[in-house]
Every structure is written in structure tokens, then in C-alpha cells.
C-alpha positions as a Markdown table, in Angstrom:
| # | Residue | x | y | z |
|---|---|---|---|---|
| 1 | Met | -9.8 | 3.1 | -10.5 |
| 2 | Glu | -6.5 | 4.1 | -8.9 |
| 3 | Lys | -6.0 | 0.4 | -7.7 |
| 4 | Ile | -6.5 | -0.8 | -11.3 |
| 5 | Ile | -4.0 | 1.7 | -12.7 |
| 6 | Ser | -1.5 | 0.7 | -10.1 |
| 7 | Leu | -2.0 | -3.0 | -11.0 |
| 8 | Leu | -1.5 | -2.3 | -14.7 |
| 9 | Gly | 1.6 | -0.4 | -13.8 |
| 10 | Leu | 2.9 | -3.4 | -11.8 |
| 11 | Leu | 2.3 | -5.7 | -14.8 |
| 12 | Leu | 4.1 | -3.4 | -17.2 |
| 13 | Leu | 7.0 | -3.0 | -14.8 |
| 14 | Ala | 7.3 | -6.7 | -14.3 |
| 15 | Phe | 7.8 | -7.2 | -18.0 |
| 16 | Leu | 10.2 | -4.3 | -18.5 |
| 17 | Tyr | 12.3 | -4.5 | -15.3 |
| 18 | Asn | 15.1 | -7.0 | -15.9 |
| 19 | Pro | 12.4 | -9.4 | -17.2 |
| 20 | Ile | 14.4 | -12.5 | -18.2 |
| 21 | Asp | 17.8 | -14.2 | -18.0 |
| 22 | Thr | 19.7 | -13.8 | -21.3 |
| 23 | Ile | 23.5 | -13.9 | -21.1 |
| 24 | Gly | 23.5 | -16.8 | -18.6 |
| 25 | Asn | 21.7 | -19.1 | -21.1 |
| 26 | Ile | 24.8 | -20.2 | -22.9 |
| 27 | Ile | 25.5 | -23.8 | -21.9 |
| 28 | Thr | 28.5 | -26.1 | -21.8 |
| 29 | Pro | 28.4 | -29.4 | -23.6 |
| 30 | Gln | 26.5 | -32.1 | -21.8 |
| 31 | Asn | 29.2 | -34.8 | -21.9 |
| 32 | Glu | 32.9 | -35.1 | -22.2 |
| 33 | Thr | 32.8 | -36.3 | -25.8 |
| 34 | Asn | 31.2 | -33.1 | -27.0 |
| 35 | Gln | 33.4 | -31.0 | -24.7 |
| 36 | Gln | 36.5 | -32.3 | -26.5 |
| 37 | Arg | 35.1 | -31.7 | -30.0 |
| 38 | Tyr | 35.9 | -28.5 | -31.8 |
| 39 | Pro | 37.0 | -26.6 | -28.7 |
| 40 | Asp | 38.6 | -23.8 | -30.7 |
| 41 | Lys | 35.5 | -23.1 | -32.8 |
| 42 | Lys | 33.3 | -23.2 | -29.7 |
| 43 | Ala | 35.6 | -20.8 | -27.8 |
| 44 | Glu | 35.5 | -18.5 | -30.8 |
| 45 | Ala | 31.7 | -18.6 | -31.0 |
| 46 | Leu | 31.4 | -17.8 | -27.3 |
| 47 | Lys | 33.8 | -14.9 | -27.7 |
| 48 | Tyr | 31.6 | -13.5 | -30.5 |
| 49 | Tyr | 28.6 | -14.0 | -28.4 |
| 50 | Ala | 30.1 | -12.2 | -25.5 |
| 51 | Asp | 31.0 | -9.3 | -27.8 |
| 52 | Lys | 27.3 | -9.3 | -28.9 |
| 53 | Asn | 28.2 | -10.3 | -32.4 |
| 54 | Tyr | 25.4 | -12.7 | -32.5 |
| 55 | His | 25.3 | -13.2 | -36.3 |
| 56 | Lys | 29.0 | -14.4 | -36.3 |
| 57 | Ala | 28.4 | -16.6 | -33.3 |
| 58 | Ile | 25.4 | -18.2 | -35.0 |
| 59 | Glu | 27.5 | -18.8 | -38.1 |
| 60 | Ile | 30.2 | -20.7 | -36.2 |
| 61 | Trp | 27.8 | -22.7 | -34.1 |
| 62 | Thr | 25.9 | -23.6 | -37.3 |
| 63 | Glu | 29.1 | -25.0 | -38.8 |
| 64 | Ile | 29.7 | -27.1 | -35.6 |
| 65 | Leu | 26.2 | -28.4 | -35.7 |
| 66 | Gln | 26.6 | -29.5 | -39.3 |
| 67 | Leu | 29.8 | -31.3 | -38.3 |
| 68 | Asp | 28.1 | -32.9 | -35.3 |
| 69 | Pro | 24.3 | -33.0 | -35.8 |
| 70 | Asn | 23.7 | -34.6 | -32.4 |
| 71 | Asp | 25.3 | -31.7 | -30.4 |
| 72 | Ala | 22.3 | -30.6 | -28.3 |
| 73 | Ser | 24.3 | -27.8 | -26.5 |
| 74 | Thr | 25.3 | -26.2 | -29.8 |
| 75 | Ala | 21.7 | -26.3 | -31.0 |
| 76 | Asn | 20.5 | -24.7 | -27.8 |
| 77 | Asn | 23.2 | -22.0 | -28.1 |
| 78 | Ile | 22.1 | -21.1 | -31.6 |
| 79 | Gly | 18.6 | -20.6 | -30.3 |
| 80 | Thr | 20.0 | -18.4 | -27.5 |
| 81 | Ala | 21.7 | -16.2 | -30.1 |
| 82 | Tyr | 18.6 | -15.9 | -32.1 |
| 83 | Arg | 16.7 | -14.9 | -29.0 |
| 84 | Gln | 19.2 | -12.1 | -28.5 |
| 85 | Leu | 18.4 | -11.0 | -32.1 |
| 86 | Arg | 14.7 | -10.8 | -31.0 |
| 87 | Gln | 13.7 | -13.8 | -33.1 |
| 88 | Pro | 12.0 | -15.9 | -30.5 |
| 89 | Glu | 10.2 | -18.2 | -33.0 |
| 90 | Ile | 13.6 | -19.4 | -34.4 |
| 91 | Ala | 15.0 | -19.6 | -30.9 |
| 92 | Leu | 12.1 | -21.9 | -29.9 |
| 93 | Asp | 12.8 | -24.2 | -32.9 |
| 94 | Tyr | 16.4 | -24.7 | -31.9 |
| 95 | Ala | 15.6 | -25.2 | -28.3 |
| 96 | Arg | 13.1 | -27.9 | -29.3 |
| 97 | Lys | 15.7 | -29.4 | -31.6 |
| 98 | Ala | 18.1 | -29.6 | -28.6 |
| 99 | Ile | 15.4 | -31.4 | -26.6 |
| 100 | Glu | 14.9 | -33.9 | -29.4 |
| 101 | Leu | 18.6 | -34.6 | -29.4 |
| 102 | Ser | 18.8 | -34.9 | -25.6 |
| 103 | Pro | 15.4 | -35.3 | -24.0 |
| 104 | Asp | 16.8 | -35.7 | -20.4 |
| 105 | Tyr | 18.9 | -32.6 | -20.6 |
| 106 | Ala | 17.5 | -29.8 | -18.5 |
| 107 | His | 18.9 | -26.7 | -20.1 |
| 108 | Pro | 17.0 | -26.7 | -23.4 |
| 109 | Tyr | 13.7 | -26.8 | -21.5 |
| 110 | Tyr | 14.8 | -23.6 | -19.8 |
| 111 | Ser | 15.5 | -22.1 | -23.3 |
| 112 | Val | 12.0 | -23.1 | -24.4 |
| 113 | Gly | 10.6 | -21.3 | -21.5 |
| 114 | Leu | 12.5 | -18.1 | -22.4 |
| 115 | Ala | 11.3 | -18.3 | -26.0 |
| 116 | Tyr | 7.7 | -18.7 | -24.9 |
| 117 | Tyr | 8.1 | -15.9 | -22.4 |
| 118 | Asp | 9.3 | -13.6 | -25.2 |
| 119 | Leu | 6.2 | -14.6 | -27.2 |
| 120 | Arg | 4.1 | -13.7 | -24.1 |
| 121 | Asn | 2.7 | -17.3 | -23.9 |
| 122 | Phe | 3.1 | -17.4 | -20.2 |
| 123 | Asp | 1.2 | -20.7 | -19.8 |
| 124 | Lys | 3.7 | -22.5 | -22.0 |
| 125 | Ala | 6.6 | -20.6 | -20.5 |
| 126 | Lys | 5.6 | -21.7 | -17.0 |
| 127 | Glu | 5.3 | -25.4 | -18.1 |
| 128 | Ala | 8.8 | -25.2 | -19.7 |
| 129 | Phe | 10.4 | -23.6 | -16.6 |
| 130 | Glu | 8.8 | -26.2 | -14.3 |
| 131 | Glu | 10.1 | -29.0 | -16.5 |
| 132 | Ala | 13.6 | -27.5 | -16.4 |
| 133 | Ile | 13.5 | -27.4 | -12.6 |
| 134 | Lys | 12.1 | -30.9 | -12.5 |
| 135 | Arg | 14.9 | -32.2 | -14.6 |
| 136 | Gly | 17.6 | -30.7 | -12.4 |
| 137 | Tyr | 18.2 | -27.3 | -13.8 |
| 138 | Lys | 20.0 | -25.7 | -10.8 |
| 139 | Pro | 20.6 | -22.0 | -11.6 |
| 140 | Gly | 18.0 | -19.7 | -10.0 |
| 141 | Gly | 17.1 | -18.2 | -13.3 |
| 142 | Ala | 14.5 | -20.9 | -13.9 |
| 143 | Asn | 12.8 | -20.1 | -10.6 |
| 144 | Tyr | 13.0 | -16.4 | -11.3 |
| 145 | Asn | 11.4 | -16.6 | -14.7 |
| 146 | Leu | 8.9 | -19.1 | -13.5 |
| 147 | Gly | 7.9 | -16.5 | -10.9 |
| 148 | Leu | 7.6 | -13.9 | -13.7 |
| 149 | Ser | 5.3 | -16.2 | -15.7 |
| 150 | Phe | 3.1 | -16.9 | -12.7 |
| 151 | Tyr | 3.0 | -13.1 | -12.0 |
| 152 | His | 1.8 | -12.3 | -15.5 |
| 153 | Leu | -0.8 | -15.1 | -15.1 |
| 154 | Arg | -1.8 | -13.3 | -11.8 |
| 155 | Gln | -1.1 | -16.4 | -9.8 |
| 156 | Tyr | 0.6 | -14.4 | -7.1 |
| 157 | Pro | 1.0 | -17.0 | -4.4 |
| 158 | Lys | 2.9 | -19.3 | -6.8 |
| 159 | Ala | 4.9 | -16.4 | -8.1 |
| 160 | Arg | 5.9 | -15.5 | -4.6 |
| 161 | Glu | 7.0 | -19.1 | -4.0 |
| 162 | Ala | 9.1 | -19.1 | -7.1 |
| 163 | Phe | 10.8 | -15.8 | -6.3 |
| 164 | Leu | 11.6 | -17.0 | -2.8 |
| 165 | Gln | 13.3 | -20.1 | -4.4 |
| 166 | Ala | 15.3 | -17.8 | -6.7 |
| 167 | Ile | 16.4 | -15.8 | -3.7 |
| 168 | Glu | 17.3 | -19.0 | -1.9 |
| 169 | Lys | 19.6 | -19.8 | -4.8 |
| 170 | Glu | 21.0 | -16.2 | -4.7 |
| 171 | Tyr | 19.9 | -15.5 | -8.2 |
| 172 | Asp | 20.2 | -11.8 | -9.1 |
| 173 | Leu | 19.1 | -10.8 | -5.7 |
| 174 | Ser | 18.2 | -7.2 | -6.5 |
| 175 | Ser | 15.8 | -8.2 | -9.3 |
| 176 | Ser | 14.4 | -11.2 | -7.3 |
| 177 | Tyr | 13.6 | -9.0 | -4.3 |
| 178 | His | 12.1 | -6.4 | -6.6 |
| 179 | Gln | 9.8 | -8.9 | -8.3 |
| 180 | Leu | 9.0 | -10.4 | -4.9 |
| 181 | Gly | 7.9 | -6.9 | -3.8 |
| 182 | Leu | 5.7 | -6.5 | -6.9 |
| 183 | Thr | 4.1 | -9.8 | -6.2 |
| 184 | Glu | 3.4 | -9.0 | -2.5 |
| 185 | Tyr | 2.0 | -5.6 | -3.6 |
| 186 | Gly | -0.3 | -7.5 | -6.0 |
| 187 | Leu | -1.5 | -9.6 | -3.1 |
| 188 | Glu | -2.0 | -6.3 | -1.1 |
| 189 | Glu | 0.6 | -7.6 | 1.4 |
| 190 | Tyr | 2.1 | -4.1 | 1.7 |
| 191 | Lys | 4.3 | -4.8 | 4.7 |
| 192 | Gly | 5.9 | -7.8 | 3.0 |
| 193 | Ala | 6.2 | -5.8 | -0.2 |
| 194 | Ala | 8.0 | -3.0 | 1.6 |
| 195 | Lys | 10.5 | -5.4 | 3.2 |
| 196 | Ala | 11.3 | -6.9 | -0.2 |
| 197 | Phe | 11.7 | -3.5 | -1.9 |
| 198 | Glu | 13.9 | -2.3 | 1.0 |
| 199 | Lys | 16.2 | -5.3 | 0.5 |
| 200 | Ala | 16.3 | -4.6 | -3.3 |
| 201 | Val | 17.3 | -0.9 | -2.8 |
| 202 | Lys | 19.9 | -1.9 | -0.3 |
| 203 | Ile | 21.5 | -4.2 | -2.9 |
| 204 | Ala | 21.0 | -1.9 | -5.9 |
| 205 | Pro | 20.3 | 1.7 | -4.6 |
| 206 | Ser | 20.0 | 3.1 | -8.2 |
| 207 | Ala | 17.6 | 0.5 | -9.5 |
| 208 | His | 14.8 | 2.0 | -11.6 |
| 209 | Gly | 11.3 | 1.8 | -10.1 |
| 210 | Thr | 12.1 | 0.2 | -6.8 |
| 211 | His | 12.1 | 3.4 | -4.8 |
| 212 | Tyr | 8.8 | 4.4 | -6.4 |
| 213 | Tyr | 7.0 | 1.2 | -5.5 |
| 214 | Leu | 8.6 | 1.2 | -2.1 |
| 215 | Gly | 7.0 | 4.7 | -1.7 |
| 216 | Leu | 3.6 | 3.2 | -2.8 |
| 217 | Cys | 3.9 | 0.6 | -0.1 |
| 218 | Tyr | 4.7 | 3.2 | 2.6 |
| 219 | Leu | 1.6 | 5.1 | 1.5 |
| 220 | Glu | -0.6 | 2.1 | 2.0 |
| 221 | Leu | 1.1 | 1.5 | 5.4 |
| 222 | Lys | 0.4 | 5.1 | 6.4 |
| 223 | Lys | 4.0 | 6.0 | 6.6 |
| 224 | Pro | 4.0 | 9.3 | 4.7 |
| 225 | Tyr | 7.5 | 10.5 | 5.8 |
| 226 | Glu | 9.1 | 7.3 | 4.5 |
| 227 | Ala | 7.0 | 7.5 | 1.3 |
| 228 | Arg | 8.1 | 11.0 | 0.6 |
| 229 | Lys | 11.7 | 10.1 | 1.0 |
| 230 | Ala | 11.3 | 7.1 | -1.4 |
| 231 | Phe | 9.5 | 9.2 | -4.0 |
| 232 | Glu | 12.2 | 12.0 | -3.8 |
| 233 | Arg | 14.9 | 9.4 | -4.3 |
| 234 | Glu | 13.2 | 8.1 | -7.4 |
| 235 | Arg | 12.9 | 11.6 | -8.7 |
| 236 | Glu | 16.6 | 12.2 | -8.1 |
| 237 | Leu | 17.5 | 9.1 | -10.2 |
| 238 | Lys | 15.6 | 10.7 | -13.1 |
| 239 | Thr | 14.0 | 7.4 | -14.2 |
| 240 | Arg | 10.8 | 6.9 | -16.2 |
| 241 | Phe | 9.0 | 6.8 | -12.8 |
| 242 | Ser | 10.3 | 10.3 | -11.8 |
| 243 | Ser | 7.2 | 12.2 | -13.0 |
| 244 | Ala | 4.9 | 9.7 | -11.3 |
| 245 | Ala | 6.9 | 10.0 | -8.1 |
| 246 | Phe | 6.6 | 13.8 | -8.2 |
| 247 | Gln | 2.9 | 13.5 | -8.5 |
| 248 | Lys | 2.7 | 11.2 | -5.5 |
| 249 | Ile | 4.6 | 13.6 | -3.3 |
| 250 | Asp | 1.5 | 15.9 | -3.3 |
| 251 | Lys | -0.6 | 13.0 | -2.0 |
| 252 | Val | 2.1 | 12.3 | 0.6 |
| 253 | Glu | 1.9 | 15.8 | 1.9 |
| 254 | Glu | -1.9 | 15.4 | 2.3 |
| 255 | Gln | -1.4 | 12.3 | 4.3 |
| 256 | Ile | 1.2 | 14.0 | 6.5 |
| 257 | Ile | -1.3 | 16.8 | 7.3 |
| 258 | Glu | -3.9 | 14.1 | 8.0 |
| 259 | Asn | -1.6 | 12.3 | 10.4 |
| 260 | Gln | -0.8 | 15.6 | 12.1 |
| 261 | Gly | -4.5 | 16.3 | 12.5 |
| 262 | Lys | -5.0 | 12.8 | 14.0 |
| 263 | Thr | -2.2 | 13.4 | 16.4 |
| 264 | Leu | -3.7 | 16.7 | 17.5 |
| 265 | Ala | -7.1 | 15.1 | 17.9 |
| 266 | Phe | -5.6 | 12.3 | 20.0 |
| 267 | Ile | -3.8 | 14.8 | 22.2 |
| 268 | Ala | -7.0 | 16.8 | 22.6 |
| 269 | Met | -9.0 | 13.7 | 23.6 |
| 270 | Phe | -6.5 | 12.6 | 26.3 |
| 271 | Ala | -4.3 | 15.5 | 27.2 |
| 272 | Ile | -7.1 | 18.0 | 28.0 |
| 273 | Pro | -9.0 | 15.6 | 30.4 |
| 274 | Ala | -5.6 | 14.7 | 32.0 |
| 275 | Leu | -4.8 | 18.3 | 32.6 |
| 276 | Leu | -8.2 | 19.0 | 34.0 |
| 277 | Leu | -8.0 | 16.1 | 36.3 |
| 278 | Leu | -4.4 | 17.1 | 37.3 |
| 279 | Tyr | -5.7 | 20.6 | 38.1 |
| 280 | Ser | -8.4 | 19.2 | 40.4 |
| 281 | Arg | -6.3 | 16.5 | 42.1 |
| 282 | Lys | -6.3 | 18.3 | 45.4 |
| 283 | Ser | -10.1 | 18.1 | 45.5 |
| 284 | Lys | -10.7 | 14.4 | 45.0 |
| 285 | Asp | -13.9 | 14.3 | 47.1 |
| 286 | Tyr | -15.3 | 17.4 | 45.2 |
| 287 | Tyr | -14.9 | 15.7 | 41.8 |
| 288 | Lys | -15.4 | 12.1 | 42.8 |
| 289 | Pro | -18.2 | 10.6 | 40.6 |
| 290 | Asp | -21.2 | 8.7 | 41.8 |
| 291 | Leu | -24.4 | 7.5 | 40.3 |
| 292 | Gln | -26.4 | 10.7 | 40.9 |
| 293 | Lys | -23.6 | 12.9 | 39.4 |
| 294 | Val | -23.3 | 10.7 | 36.3 |
| 295 | Leu | -27.1 | 10.6 | 35.8 |
| 296 | Leu | -27.3 | 14.4 | 36.1 |
| 297 | Leu | -24.4 | 14.9 | 33.8 |
| 298 | Val | -26.0 | 12.6 | 31.2 |
| 299 | Thr | -29.3 | 14.4 | 31.5 |
| 300 | Phe | -27.6 | 17.8 | 31.0 |
| 301 | Leu | -25.7 | 16.5 | 28.0 |
| 302 | Ile | -28.7 | 15.1 | 26.3 |
| 303 | Phe | -31.3 | 17.8 | 27.0 |
| 304 | Leu | -29.7 | 21.0 | 28.3 |
| 305 | Pro | -28.8 | 23.4 | 25.5 |
| 306 | Leu | -25.1 | 24.4 | 25.4 |
| 307 | Pro | -23.4 | 27.0 | 23.3 |
| 308 | Phe | -21.2 | 26.1 | 20.3 |
| 309 | Leu | -19.7 | 28.2 | 17.5 |
| 310 | Leu | -21.5 | 27.8 | 14.2 |
| 311 | Phe | -20.4 | 29.1 | 10.8 |
| 312 | Val | -23.4 | 29.8 | 8.5 |
| 313 | Ile | -23.0 | 30.4 | 4.7 |
| 314 | Pro | -24.6 | 32.4 | 3.1 |
| 315 | Pro | -24.5 | 35.0 | 4.4 |
| 316 | Leu | -21.2 | 34.4 | 6.1 |
| 317 | Phe | -21.3 | 35.1 | 9.8 |
| 318 | Val | -20.1 | 33.7 | 13.1 |
| 319 | Gly | -22.5 | 33.4 | 15.9 |
| 320 | Trp | -23.3 | 31.5 | 19.1 |
| 321 | Val | -26.2 | 29.1 | 18.7 |
| 322 | Phe | -27.6 | 26.9 | 21.5 |
| 323 | Tyr | -28.1 | 23.2 | 21.0 |
| 324 | Pro | -28.2 | 20.2 | 23.3 |
| 325 | Tyr | -24.7 | 18.8 | 23.7 |
| 326 | Leu | -25.3 | 15.5 | 21.9 |
| 327 | Phe | -26.6 | 17.3 | 18.8 |
| 328 | Ser | -23.8 | 19.8 | 19.1 |
| 329 | Ser | -21.3 | 16.9 | 18.9 |
| 330 | Phe | -22.8 | 15.7 | 15.6 |
| 331 | Val | -22.7 | 19.2 | 14.1 |
| 332 | Val | -19.3 | 20.1 | 15.3 |
| 333 | Ile | -17.7 | 16.9 | 14.0 |
| 334 | Gly | -19.9 | 17.1 | 10.9 |
| 335 | Ile | -18.5 | 20.5 | 9.9 |
| 336 | Pro | -14.9 | 19.3 | 9.2 |
| 337 | Thr | -16.2 | 16.2 | 7.6 |
| 338 | Met | -18.1 | 18.3 | 5.1 |
| 339 | Ile | -14.9 | 20.3 | 4.4 |
| 340 | Gly | -13.1 | 17.1 | 3.4 |
| 341 | Gly | -9.5 | 16.9 | 2.3 |
| 342 | Pro | -6.5 | 16.7 | 4.5 |
| 343 | Leu | -7.8 | 19.5 | 6.8 |
| 344 | Val | -10.6 | 17.3 | 8.1 |
| 345 | Tyr | -8.5 | 16.0 | 11.0 |
| 346 | Ile | -7.4 | 19.5 | 11.9 |
| 347 | Gly | -11.1 | 20.3 | 12.2 |
| 348 | Phe | -11.5 | 17.2 | 14.3 |
| 349 | Phe | -8.8 | 18.5 | 16.6 |
| 350 | Phe | -10.6 | 21.7 | 17.3 |
| 351 | Ser | -14.0 | 19.9 | 17.5 |
| 352 | Thr | -12.6 | 17.5 | 20.1 |
| 353 | Ile | -11.2 | 20.3 | 22.1 |
| 354 | Tyr | -14.6 | 22.0 | 22.2 |
| 355 | Leu | -16.5 | 18.8 | 23.0 |
| 356 | Thr | -14.1 | 17.8 | 25.7 |
| 357 | Val | -14.1 | 21.2 | 27.4 |
| 358 | Met | -17.9 | 21.3 | 27.3 |
| 359 | Val | -18.2 | 17.9 | 29.0 |
| 360 | Phe | -15.9 | 19.0 | 31.8 |
| 361 | Leu | -17.5 | 22.4 | 32.2 |
| 362 | Thr | -20.9 | 20.5 | 32.6 |
| 363 | Tyr | -19.4 | 18.1 | 35.1 |
| 364 | Trp | -17.9 | 21.0 | 37.1 |
| 365 | Thr | -21.4 | 22.5 | 37.1 |
| 366 | Val | -22.8 | 19.2 | 38.4 |
| 367 | Cys | -20.1 | 19.0 | 41.1 |
| 368 | Phe | -20.8 | 22.5 | 42.2 |
| 369 | Leu | -24.5 | 21.7 | 42.6 |
| 370 | Phe | -23.7 | 18.6 | 44.6 |
| 371 | Lys | -21.4 | 20.7 | 46.9 |
| 372 | Asn | -23.9 | 23.5 | 47.6 |
| 373 | Val | -27.3 | 21.7 | 47.5 |
| 374 | Lys | -27.9 | 19.7 | 50.7 |
| 375 | Asp | -31.3 | 18.1 | 49.8 |
| 376 | Gln | -30.6 | 15.4 | 47.2 |
| 377 | Arg | -34.2 | 15.4 | 46.1 |
| 378 | Trp | -33.5 | 18.6 | 44.3 |
| 379 | Phe | -31.3 | 16.8 | 41.8 |
| 380 | Trp | -34.0 | 14.3 | 40.8 |
| 381 | Ala | -36.4 | 17.2 | 40.5 |
| 382 | Leu | -33.9 | 19.1 | 38.4 |
| 383 | Met | -33.4 | 16.1 | 36.0 |
| 384 | Gly | -37.2 | 15.8 | 35.6 |
| 385 | Ala | -37.5 | 19.6 | 34.9 |
| 386 | Val | -34.8 | 19.6 | 32.3 |
| 387 | Ile | -36.3 | 16.6 | 30.5 |
| 388 | Ala | -39.8 | 18.0 | 30.6 |
| 389 | Ala | -38.7 | 21.5 | 29.5 |
| 390 | Ser | -37.1 | 20.1 | 26.4 |
| 391 | Phe | -40.5 | 19.3 | 25.1 |
| 392 | Phe | -41.6 | 22.9 | 25.1 |
| 393 | Asp | -40.5 | 26.0 | 23.3 |
| 394 | Ile | -39.1 | 27.6 | 26.5 |
| 395 | Tyr | -35.5 | 28.1 | 25.5 |
| 396 | Ala | -35.2 | 31.4 | 23.7 |
| 397 | Gly | -33.0 | 30.9 | 20.7 |
| 398 | Ala | -32.3 | 27.4 | 21.8 |
| 399 | Thr | -32.6 | 26.1 | 18.3 |
| 400 | Ile | -32.8 | 27.7 | 14.8 |
| 401 | Gly | -36.3 | 28.9 | 14.2 |
| 402 | Gly | -37.4 | 28.7 | 17.8 |
| 403 | Lys | -38.1 | 24.9 | 17.6 |
| 404 | Ser | -38.2 | 22.9 | 20.8 |
| 405 | Ser | -35.0 | 21.2 | 22.0 |
| 406 | Ile | -36.4 | 17.7 | 21.5 |
| 407 | Asn | -36.1 | 18.2 | 17.8 |
| 408 | Trp | -32.4 | 17.6 | 18.0 |
| 409 | Ile | -33.2 | 13.9 | 17.2 |
| 410 | Asn | -34.6 | 14.8 | 13.8 |
| 411 | Met | -31.7 | 17.2 | 13.3 |
| 412 | Ile | -29.2 | 14.4 | 14.0 |
| 413 | Lys | -30.9 | 12.3 | 11.4 |
| 414 | Thr | -30.6 | 15.1 | 8.9 |
| 415 | Val | -26.9 | 15.5 | 9.6 |
| 416 | Ile | -26.2 | 11.8 | 9.3 |
| 417 | Ser | -28.1 | 11.7 | 6.0 |
| 418 | Ser | -26.0 | 14.6 | 4.7 |
| 419 | Trp | -22.8 | 12.8 | 5.5 |
| 420 | Gly | -24.0 | 9.8 | 3.5 |
| 421 | Ser | -24.7 | 12.0 | 0.5 |
């Protein structure tokens, strides 16, 4: 569900965030003859357009078109002004008229694409932008908007290609990198998305939404510290993404605790054995493993009950209960798993310490026996005795309810099934 919500947010952001080229759509006449006609009127219309007085600009351009009905650039410009007035249907009519007047002229096809984009007809918009590029429209806006059209059609690979072409043409690099990042995120290419967003914020540090989605990428890449920094920056900008960024910070904190737990567990797994080996470095022969030592160690770990700390609720009490080591490992690791949440890895840390220490204590016991027992046959007899004893109720308090130690197999199955539920 969270993935679906994020995807919907991406689609909305793609439409809202600098979605389309507007000001740059005014075109110059397509030939010298038109360029020399009515230069004063055309300059006046452009001035009104630049001042956002679109009605006046339309009025002057309409007069010019009446004087010169074959002026495709003026027809296109009228459509552009109507688009600024949020009348894409009329804009589309004038762009088509410009194409009728000059079928080989590229710019009106681009204007058709813009109008269809506003009408949210992304299939038609895509076709128009592709036609504009095919006919030699060089500005990167066509590639950029083609990418947006593909994005809304969820054709992410083609959208990525179009945005890369827009970037190659150096078109509005902040927006192009931002949209490329959204596309990579939609493809679940989080590393590529993060790189694109990083470039976008470098160009436009105050861009709305970019820091937020950069933080989402860092979350997916398991980089909680970078994610927290990105979300905090989005919150500082006080954008419409600020509240969402604030909520994500809590999730980041959970991931930070999780990473710390993993680090501690890793340290426990490797540092403790390293320290124990370092401590015993002067007695290499004493701790040197061989086949008999390993077999005896494995026998003890599987069948010989060892103590571990068990928390039982209710009633709440802490007590030492004896289980064979292998079952103990399932229970000890299972307890933090049942706790869940970000503290699970902290639990793994303490569990790993316990399990590691118990293995080495058992091995020290084995090494002590090998040093002090001269007749090696005793070891084989000891292995057999431990295995045979595990089938009988001879361990007082070895397991809950006085069951025999061999029942750890069924207990392990119970623990595993509880994990699954």
C-alpha cells in the first residue's frame, strides 16, 4: 500500500512540478518575408505577452493574422497566448491552423503537444512531441515534455531516455534532473534516482519536493542519516511536502536504530571471537582444533543442555532454564523477533553475544577435557553417553515440564511456526 501511495504521489508531483514549457513557446517567423512584415505590431504583441497581458497580445496577433492569413507563426502565437489563459481547446485549434499553413514547420507540432498535455491526452501529446523532434525542433523542451508524457503513461524507460536527451540539450537542468529522478524512482532504480535528485538540488537548492524524494531514495538505499538530512531540509523550506517529510523523519529514526543494532550484532559476531582467540594466542596447541574436538563440540551443542536467560509472561519473572544449545539459539533469536520494531536488532546483538560466548565456553570445556584425559576412548564414550542420555528424562529441569531433551526438535518447529504467524 505504501508503494502505491508513493507512486501516486510521484504522478501528482510530475504534473505539478514545472510540468510544461510555456514562455519559451513564442516563435519567430519562419521566413524572411514574414519577419519583415508588421515588425512594430509583432514587437508590441510580444511585449504584451511578456507582461502577461495575454488578451492584448491576442488582439494584436489576431489583427496581424487578418492582414496576413498565411502567417503560421502568428497563428501559433495566438494559440500559445490562449494556452496561458488556460483555454487549451482554443490553443489546439490555432496550433493545428499553423500546421495547415506550414506543414513542414516543426514548432506548431510542439504547440499541439502542449495543448494535448494540458488536456491530459498524453498519447496525443507524445505523438505531437515526437513529430516536432522528427521535424527538427531543436530546443530541449520537446524532449522534456515528451518525457513527461511517457511518464504519465508509465512508460518509464522511454521517459528516462527523453529526459536524458533534454539534459543533453541543457534544457532547464533542475527540472530535467528532477523528473529523471522521479522516473528512476518509478523504475525502482533508487541509486540512479538519488544521483539525479542530488544534481537537481545542487542546481536549485530550494526546489520544492526534490529534497523530499531524495530522502525517499536514501531510505530505500538504507542511508538513514542522509535521508534525515534531506527530509529536514524539505521541512525547512516549508513546502507542501514539509508535513510528509516530518512524518518520514520518525521512520528514519527507526532505521537508524535498526542499523545501530545490526552494527552491534556484527561486532558481537566477530569481535568477541577475535578477542577470545587473542586471549588464548599463547596456548595455540591447547586450543588447536582437530576432528575429535569438533565432533565433541557439535555433540555438546546439539544434545547437552546449556543455560540461557528466559523471560516468561505472565507471570513476569526471570529465570535460568536449561535447553540444548541448538534450541537455545532458536529461542534466544526468536525473542527479539517477536518484539519487532527497530529494537529487534538490539535484541539480536545481545542474543549473538550470548550464543557466541556459550559456543566458546563449550569449546573451552572440550579443550580442557582433551588436555586432562589421556585415554581418547573416553571421548567417544562421552559422546555416546550424551546422545543416549538425551532420550531419557534424566536432566532435572532440563526442559519445561520435565520433558526429555530430545523434544527440542518439536520445540524448534513450534518456534518456527510462531515466527511465520
